[in-house]
N, C-alpha and C positions, 0 to 999 in steps of 0.2 A: 154707685158711690155717691154718698150725700154728705151734708154737713158744710161748715164754713169753708173748708179747704176746697171742696168741689166747686162751690160758688165762686171762690177766688180764681180757680182755674178757668171757669167759664167766662168770667169777666176779662181775664188776661187774653184768652183766645179771641174774644169778640173785639177787644181793642186792637190786638195785633192784626186782625183781619182788616179793620179799617185802615191801619197803617200801610198794609200791603196795597190796598186800593189807592191810597194817597201816593205811594211810591210809583205805582203805575201811571197815575195822572201826571205827576211831575216829570216823568220821563216818556211821556206819550209821543206818538208820531206827530210831527208837525206838518208833514205832507203824506199823501197816500203812499204806503210802502211798495206797492206793486200793482200790477194790472187788475188782479182780483179785488183789491181794496178799492181801486178806482171804479170798478163796476158797481160795488156796493154803494159808493157815494153818489154816483150818477142815478142809481135806482131810487135813492131817497128823494130825489127831485122829480124823476119821471120813471116809474116802475114799468119796465118793458123787457120781458124775458127774451123776446125775439131779437133784441139788440144787446143781449148780454148785460142788462142793467137790472139785476145781476143775471148770471147764467142759471139754467135749470139746475136743481129743482126749485129755485126761487127763494129759499131761506125765509119763508113768510113771517115767522115770529121775530127774527132779528130785524128784518126790513120794516115790519110794522112798528116796532119800538123806535127804530131810527127815524122813520118817516114822521112819527108822532112828535118826537123831539125836534125835528127839523121844522115842522109846522108851528111849533111853539117858539121858534125864533133862533134855534141853534143852527150853526152851519153843519152841513152833512158830516164833515170830518169830526167836528166836536161831538156831535151826537153819537157817531159810531165808536169813537174812543172812550166816551163816557160809559157806554154800555159795556165795553170790554173791561174797563177799569173796575167798575162795580162788580162785574162777574168774577174778576180775579179775586176780589175781596171775599165774595161768596164761596169761591172754590177753596180758599184758605180755611174758611170756617167749616165747610163741609168735609174737607180732607182731614182736618183735626178731629171732627166728630167721628169719622170712621176709624181713625187711628186710636182714639180713646176706646171705642167699642171693641176693637180687636186686641189692643195691647196696653190699654191704660192711659191715664192722663199725662204721664211723662212722654209717651210716644206722641200724644196730641200736641204737646208743647214743642217737641222736637221737629214736627212736620212744618211748623210755621216759618222758621227762618229758611228752611230748604225751599219751600214754596215761594218765598219772597225773592230768592236770588237765582233759582234755576233758570237757565237762559231761555228755553223755549216758552215756558209759562210767562216769563217777563216780556219777551218780544211780542207774543200774541195778546197778552193781557193789557198791552198799552197801544195796540194797533187798531186798524179799522176793518177787521175781519170778524167772522161769526164764530171762530173756534173757541174763544174764551167763554162766550155765553153758552155754547153747546156743551163744553166740558163741565162748566159749573152746574148746569142742570143735570148732567149725568151723575156727577158726584152727589148732588142734592138728593136725587132719586134713590141712590143706594144708601145714603146716610139715613134717610127717612124710613126706609124699609127695614134696616137692620138695627135701628135705635133700640135702646133698652125698653122704651115704650114706643113700639112701632107706630108709624103713621102711613099705612098702605094707601089710603085715599090720596094724600098729598104726594106720596111717592109715585103713584100712577100718573097724577097730573104733571109732575116734573118730568117723568119719562116721556110722556106724550109731547110736551112742549120741546123737549130735547130734539125729537124728530122734526119738529117744525123749524128748528134752528139749523140742524145739520142732519139731513136724512141719511147721510153716509155713516152715521153712528148707530144704524139699525142693529149691528151685532151686539152692542151694549144693551139695547132694549131686550134682546133675546136672553142675554145673561141675567138681566134684571128679572125677567119673567121666571127663569129657573129658580132664582133666589126666593121669589115670592111663593112659588109652588112648594118649595121645601119648607117655608115658614107658615104655610097654610093660612094665608091672608088673601085669597084669590078674589073674593067678591068685592071687597072694598077697593082693592087695587084695580080691578077691571072697571069699576065705576069711575074711579079717578082718571084712569087711562082713557076711557071712552070720552069723558067730558073734556079732558085736555086736548084730545085729538080733534073733537068736533069744534073746539074753540078756534082753532086755526085753519083746519082743513075746509070747513064750509065756506067761510069768507074768501079763502084763497081760490077755491074753485069758482066762486061767484065772480071774483075780480078777473081772473085769467080766462075762464071759460073751459069747460071740460074738453071740448073738441080740440081747442088750441093747446091745452095742457098735455093731452095725449100725444099730439103731433110733436110738440117740443120735446117731450120725454123720449119718444122714439129716436128723434134726430140726435139728441144729446147722448143717450145711452150708446147708440151706434158709434158716435164720434169718440166718446170717452174710451170705450173698450176696443175700438178698432183703429183709431187714428192718432189722437193727440193726448189721451188721458194718462199715458205713462203706466198702464197696467202691464201685466205679464204678457199680454198679447202683443203689445207694441214694443216692449222692452223685456225680451224673454230671458236674458242672461241672468240665471239664478244666483251665480256667485257675485255678480255685480249688485244685484238687488239685495243680497244678504249683507254685503259690505255697507251699502247705503242705509239699510235698515238699522244696523248696529250704530252707524255714525249718527243717524237721526236721533236715536234714543239716548245714547250716552254722550256723544260729543256735542251735537247741536241741542240736545235736550237738557243736559245737566250743566256742563262747563266746557265751552269750546276751546279747550287747551289740552294738549297731550300730557304736559307735565302736571297740570291740575288733576286730570283724570287719574293719572298714575298715583299721585299722592292720595287721592280719595280711595283708590283701590287698596293701597297699603293700609290705611286706617280701617277699612272694612274687613280686610283679611285678618288684621291683628285682633280686632274684636271678635271675629268668628272663631279664632283659635282660643282666645282667653275665655270666651263665654259660650262655648259651643253647646252646653246643656240648655242654657236659656234660649239661645237662638233656635235650637232644634224644636223647642216647644211653641215657637211662634206660629201663627196661622198663615203660613206661606201658601198652602195649597188653595184655599178659597180665593185668595187674591189672584193667583195665577190662572185658575180656572175661569174666573170671571173675565179676565182680560184676553184669554186665548182666542175666542171667536173673533174679536176685533183685530188681534194681532195677525191672524191668518188673512182676514179681509184686507187689511192695510198692506200686507206684504204682497199679495197677489193682484189686488184690484186698484190700488192707489198709486199716485206718482211719488213714490218715496225717494226716487233718485234726485228729484229737483225740488220737492216740496216737503221738508221735514215736518211741517205743521200737521200732516196727517197722522203722526204718531203721538200727538199731544195726550190723548187718554192713556197711552202706555207710559209716557213720561210721568204723568200724575201717579200711576200705579207704582212706578219705580220709586218716586219720592215717598210714597206711603211705606214701602218696604224698607227704604233707607232710614226713615224715621224710627221704625221699629227696631232696627239694628243699633242705631246710635243712641237711643234714648237713655241707656244706662250710664253713659259717659259724657259728662259736660265738656271735658277736654276734646273728645272726638267730635262732638257737635260743633264746638267753636272752630276747630281746625277745618272741618268740611265746609262750614258756612263761610269762613274767610277765603278759602280757596275758590269757591264758586263766586263769591262777591267780587273778588279782584278781577276775574275774567269777565263776568257778565256786566259788572258796573262799567268797565272800560268800553265794552261794546255798546251799552246803552247810551253812553256819552257820544260815542262815534256816530251812532244812528241819528242822534239829535243834530250833530254838526254836518253830516254828509247826507244829502238827499239821495234818492234812488238814481241809478245811472240814467234812466230815461228822463227824469226830471232835470238832471244836470245838463243833458244834451239839449233839452227844450229851452232851458234858460240861456245856454250858450248861443243857440241859433237865434233867439230873440234879440240878443244884444250885439250880434256880429253880422246880421244880414239886413239888407234893404227891405223896409216894410212893404209887404204886399207883393214883392217881386221875387219871392223865394218859395220853392216847393220842397217838402220833405215827405218821403214815403217810408212806411215801415209796417209792422204788424201790431203786436201787443203794445208797443211803445207809443203808438199814435194817440192813445188816450191822453198821455201826458203832453204831447205836442199840441193836441187840440185844446186842452185845458189852458195851456200857456197862450195859444192864439186867441182864445176867447176872453182873456183877461184885459186886453186893451183894444182900442179901436183907432185906426184900422188895425186888423190883425197883422202881426209881424211876418207871417208866412202862411202858405196854404198847406193843407195836410191831406194825404191820400193813404189809404190802406191797401197795400199790394203785397202778397206773399212772394210773387215772382217778378223778376226784373222785366221779363218779356211783357207782362201785363201792363206795367207802368209805361214802357216804351210804346206799346200799342196805343195807349191813351194819349200820350204826348204826340203821336203822329197825327192825331185828329185836331190839334189846336192850331190856331193861326200863328201864334208867336210863343216860343218857348220862354219860360221864366229865366231870368238872368242867372239864377243859381238853383241847381237841382241837387238834392241830397237824398241818399237812401241809407237806412240803418243796416247794421250787420245782421239783423233778423231776416232781411230779404234774401231769397235764394237767387243768387246772381246768375246761376246756370238754369234756372227755371225748370227744375226737375229732371234735367238731362244728365246730372252727375258732374262731379268736380272737374272732369277732363273736357267737358263740352266748352267750345269757344264762346266768348262773350259776343253779344250782338254787334254786327258790323257797324262801323262809324261811331261807336259810342266808347267813351273812355271813362274808367273809374280811377279816381285818385283818393288814397286814404286821407281822412281828416282826423280830427281829435277823437280820442278814446276816453270814455267816462266810466269810472268804476266805483263800486261800493264793496265793502267787505263781504265775501261770500257767506260768512256766518250770519249775516243779516239778510241777505237775499241770494239764496242758492240758485234760483231759477234764472235770474239775469243780473249777475254781479257786474258785468261790463257791457257797454254798448258802444260800438264804433260807428261814426258817421263817415260816409264815403261820398265824394262829390262826383256827380255824373255829368259828363260833358259830351256834346255832339261834335264830332270832328269830321266834317264832310271831306271826301277825297278831292 
């Protein structure tokens, strides 16, 4: 499609993409949203995979960009969210480009407001995680390969960089390869993919070291799939996984509200009945086939029960399909946009006003305890406590990482004097692996303290954190 109207569409889409990036920036995370975000920020100051700064596989492209911005003077949080916001704008542009190619310019325009207000893209596009950049490169790679004038070289570069941002997106790279093979642009794509891969893999191996990287990889893969990664091995209930998978895509992905989702479903069903011939002709199958490998990978291998962000590529695909359905009706587009905006906008404001539960707990402890004479123990939350302790001198409390209460008590038995206040978080296993019926250690008493919460739609992994006061009671 050419001519003045096409140029006007391109201009509108480009401006709208900038507005989406601006929206993400104005609603950006003011503190790290979770443990993984904190790991990224720490890694921008000191990159160390052995200390989970960040965790394996290292996210070298995202970390290189963030570290470069940090060295130019930006705070790590500012650098990370700036990357996510710009990537969100790029995703908007790329998704519109794909929609245009598959269903025309009206579908492209319809995709933009959906992308702007869908909750999971909004949450991750304004946060300090690598997901927004990863999905933007995935979208860009497909958009470049299937464009009316294809750019397989650039598509290959984008696909390779995507793996350097999120290696867990490898099934999308396989789907991209199949699309390229079908379109017979293999040589240029292979050249771009090889160049993009070398651009991050060579310096990454040089910095981390091949031997160290292989060791960390073995440890992480064993831990992810066998202990804490939330895969089907450690969380095998398929019905529970299926429910969480649907929740992640539709509820956490589009609009975290049952009534809003029901209303959106009514609109979609009504259009499907009224325009069944048009909808039957839409290219559903290619989109679903491209997403299928990643959907299987996410369902069986990722922690979909507690981390909805793993389904972000699937949510983007759903937005593409939704745009193709709604593009023929301005009324339907406005209705769906308004429903999603009401829900997502309120959550975005709440996220700005209410810090993560661990950050709330760290702030409470800093303001309610005697400086230097308090100890707090936890697991993932300790990064937030340590960040709070490092903010002032002398630090308001000491921090220990202990998954089991018995380990903490063993350490305390070797000190000359106990701190005047001992706190443990609800992450700590009070029965030290022996089961809930096992008795607590003798002569020690636990009293519940304050509980800190954040809406689970913002943080499903740790919406609440309880502090418990530990006291020694000699007989």
